[in-house]
C-alpha positions in Angstrom: 0.4 -96.3 211.6 1.1 -93.3 209.5 3.6 -93.6 206.5 6.6 -91.3 206.4 6.9 -88.9 203.5 9.6 -89.7 201.0 13.0 -88.3 201.5 14.9 -86.0 199.1 16.9 -88.9 197.7 13.8 -90.9 197.0 12.3 -88.4 194.7 10.2 -89.8 191.7 10.6 -89.6 188.0 8.9 -86.3 187.7 11.6 -84.6 189.6 14.4 -86.2 187.5 12.7 -84.9 184.3 12.4 -81.5 185.8 16.0 -81.4 186.7 17.1 -82.6 183.2 15.1 -79.9 181.5 16.6 -77.3 183.8 20.1 -78.4 183.0 19.4 -78.4 179.2 18.0 -74.9 179.4 20.9 -73.6 181.2 23.3 -75.2 178.7 21.3 -73.7 175.8 21.6 -70.2 177.3 25.3 -70.6 177.5 25.6 -71.3 173.7 25.8 -68.2 171.4 24.0 -68.8 168.0 25.9 -68.0 164.7 24.6 -65.1 162.6 22.2 -66.1 159.7 23.9 -65.7 156.1 21.1 -63.6 154.7 23.2 -62.2 151.8 24.3 -65.6 150.6 20.8 -66.9 150.8 19.6 -63.9 148.7 22.2 -64.4 146.0 21.5 -68.1 145.8 17.8 -67.3 145.4 18.5 -64.8 142.6 20.7 -67.3 140.8 18.1 -70.0 140.9 15.4 -67.6 139.6 17.6 -66.6 136.7 18.2 -70.3 135.8 14.6 -71.1 135.9 13.8 -68.0 133.7 16.4 -69.0 131.1 15.3 -72.6 131.0 11.7 -71.5 130.6 12.5 -69.0 127.8 14.5 -71.7 125.9 11.7 -74.2 126.2 9.2 -71.6 125.0 11.4 -70.7 122.0 11.8 -74.4 121.0 8.1 -74.9 121.3 7.2 -71.9 119.2 9.7 -72.9 116.5 8.3 -76.4 116.4 4.7 -75.1 116.1 5.7 -72.6 113.4 7.5 -75.3 111.4 4.5 -77.6 111.7 2.1 -74.8 110.5 4.4 -73.9 107.6 4.6 -77.5 106.4 0.9 -78.0 106.8 -0.2 -74.8 105.1 2.4 -74.6 102.3 1.4 -76.3 99.0 3.4 -79.3 98.1 6.1 -78.4 95.6 6.1 -80.4 92.4 9.5 -81.5 91.3 10.4 -80.0 88.0 12.1 -82.6 85.8 15.5 -81.6 84.6 15.6 -80.4 81.1 17.4 -82.8 78.7 20.7 -81.6 77.4 20.5 -79.8 74.0 22.2 -82.0 71.4 25.1 -80.4 69.8 24.6 -79.9 66.1 27.3 -81.8 64.3 28.2 -80.7 60.8 26.9 -83.2 58.3 29.4 -85.7 57.2 30.5 -85.3 53.6 28.9 -87.8 51.4 31.3 -90.4 50.2 32.1 -90.3 46.5 30.0 -92.3 44.2 31.6 -95.7 43.4 32.4 -96.1 39.8 29.9 -98.0 37.7 30.6 -101.7 37.5 32.3 -102.7 34.3 30.1 -104.0 31.5 31.3 -105.6 28.3 30.8 -103.6 25.2 27.5 -104.2 23.5 27.8 -106.1 20.2 25.8 -104.7 17.3 25.4 -105.7 13.7 27.0 -103.6 11.0 24.8 -100.7 10.1 22.5 -101.3 13.1 21.1 -97.9 14.3 21.5 -97.4 18.1 19.4 -94.6 19.6 21.9 -92.7 21.8 19.4 -90.3 23.4 18.5 -86.6 22.6 17.8 -87.4 19.0 21.3 -88.8 18.4 21.9 -92.1 16.6 25.1 -94.1 16.3 26.0 -97.1 14.1 29.1 -99.0 13.2 30.3 -100.3 9.8 33.5 -102.2 8.8 35.2 -98.8 8.0 34.4 -97.1 11.4 32.0 -95.1 13.3 28.9 -93.1 12.1 26.6 -90.8 13.9 23.7 -88.4 13.2 22.1 -85.6 15.2 18.5 -84.4 15.8 18.9 -81.6 13.2 19.9 -84.0 10.4 23.6 -83.5 11.1 25.6 -86.7 10.0 29.3 -87.5 10.3 31.7 -90.5 10.4 35.1 -91.4 11.8 37.2 -94.0 9.9 39.4 -96.7 11.3 40.8 -97.6 7.9 42.2 -94.3 6.6 45.5 -94.7 8.4 44.8 -92.1 11.1 44.1 -94.7 13.8 46.9 -97.1 15.0 45.0 -100.1 16.2 48.3 -101.7 17.4 48.3 -99.6 20.6 45.5 -98.4 22.9 43.9 -95.1 22.0 40.8 -92.9 22.1 39.2 -90.4 19.9 36.7 -87.8 21.1 34.1 -85.8 19.1 31.4 -83.6 20.7 28.5 -81.6 19.6 26.1 -79.6 21.8 23.6 -76.8 22.3 21.5 -75.4 25.1 20.1 -78.9 25.8 23.5 -80.5 26.5 26.5 -82.1 24.8 26.7 -85.4 22.9 30.1 -87.1 23.2 31.3 -90.0 21.0 34.4 -91.5 19.7 36.5 -94.6 19.0 38.5 -96.8 21.3 41.0 -99.2 19.8 44.2 -101.2 20.3 42.8 -103.3 23.1 40.7 -106.4 23.7 40.1 -105.6 27.4 37.9 -102.5 27.2 35.2 -102.7 29.9 34.3 -99.1 30.9 34.6 -95.6 29.5 34.3 -92.5 31.8 34.1 -88.8 31.1 35.2 -86.4 33.9 34.0 -82.8 33.5 35.9 -79.7 34.6 33.7 -79.6 37.7 34.6 -83.2 38.6 31.3 -84.7 37.5 31.7 -88.2 36.1 29.6 -89.7 33.3 29.9 -93.3 32.2 29.8 -93.9 28.5 28.2 -96.8 26.5 30.6 -99.1 24.5 29.7 -100.7 21.2 31.5 -103.1 18.9 31.0 -105.3 15.9 30.8 -109.1 16.0 34.3 -110.7 15.8 36.0 -107.2 15.9 37.3 -106.7 19.5 40.3 -104.5 18.5 38.2 -101.4 18.2 34.8 -100.1 19.0 32.6 -97.0 19.5 31.6 -95.1 22.7 29.0 -92.4 23.4 27.6 -90.4 26.3 25.6 -87.2 27.0 26.4 -84.5 29.5 24.4 -81.4 30.8 24.8 -78.0 29.0 27.7 -75.7 29.8 27.4 -71.9 30.0 29.8 -70.8 27.3 30.2 -71.5 23.5 33.1 -71.9 21.2 32.8 -73.8 17.9 35.6 -76.4 18.3 35.8 -80.2 18.3 38.9 -82.3 18.8 40.1 -85.9 18.3 43.1 -87.5 19.9 45.2 -90.5 20.6 47.2 -91.7 23.6 50.4 -93.5 24.3 49.8 -97.1 25.3 48.8 -97.2 29.0 50.5 -94.0 29.9 47.5 -91.7 29.9 49.5 -89.0 28.0 47.5 -87.9 25.0 47.9 -85.6 21.9 45.0 -83.6 20.5 44.4 -82.4 16.9 41.6 -80.4 15.4 38.9 -81.7 13.0 36.2 -80.2 10.9 33.4 -81.2 13.4 31.5 -78.4 15.1 31.0 -78.0 18.9 28.8 -75.2 20.3 29.4 -75.9 24.0 32.8 -74.4 24.3 34.1 -76.0 27.5 33.9 -79.7 26.6 37.7 -79.9 25.6 38.4 -79.6 29.3 36.6 -83.0 29.8 38.8 -86.0 30.5 38.0 -89.3 28.9 39.4 -92.5 30.5 39.2 -96.1 29.3 39.4 -98.9 31.9 39.8 -102.7 31.6 37.8 -105.3 33.6 40.1 -104.9 36.7 39.7 -101.1 36.8 43.2 -100.5 35.3 43.5 -97.4 33.0 44.1 -98.4 29.5 44.1 -95.0 27.9 43.1 -91.4 28.6 42.4 -88.2 26.6 43.7 -85.6 27.0 
């Protein structure tokens, strides 16, 4: 028995596939494709190329800078830090030296009547019951009495005699009218102070003798003076004597007598 060929409706899968392809092709031909945006694509490409070029240039610049800095630091010698110079001290003017304190008071030296006391520079001083005596290196000799009525031992006072030459001036005199004498000081015209030495006899505190030497002065004038003061006031009167002075400026010297507490007892002039 011979089989019958398949009918149209009984077509196989190949036929169905063929028909589907034909339908799709027909539909595709009916669709019109949109135009390609070539200009936009070109612009986008240029923009991206510029960005890449800029990024690449920046990266290269940073790399070059880093390499250059590394080379400079590696090749440059290390700098040695220079220590800061210390500030220059400001020169301060020297402080004025304080005035010399007065010499501490010393009690008068007690000497025997007629005892020769070497006063320096060839001068000699001695005391007797009638007063003061002194002699110089050239044989000069003189005296000052405390018994001739010219000295009032009831109130404090000072006498002053001086003789000098190119080597200096020798000063001497009496102090009297006090039992508290402790220090005698000569103040020159230039302010220089010289402390005198005090002498007295045993059991005779009411009067005594003082002496001192000062440097030479530039002028000459043959004059010597003696003087007395009012008690404790420091105001003195001066009279001339026959003694000779060759220094000329010693009358400008001021003689001051102090007690043990530093109080002024008498001054001249």
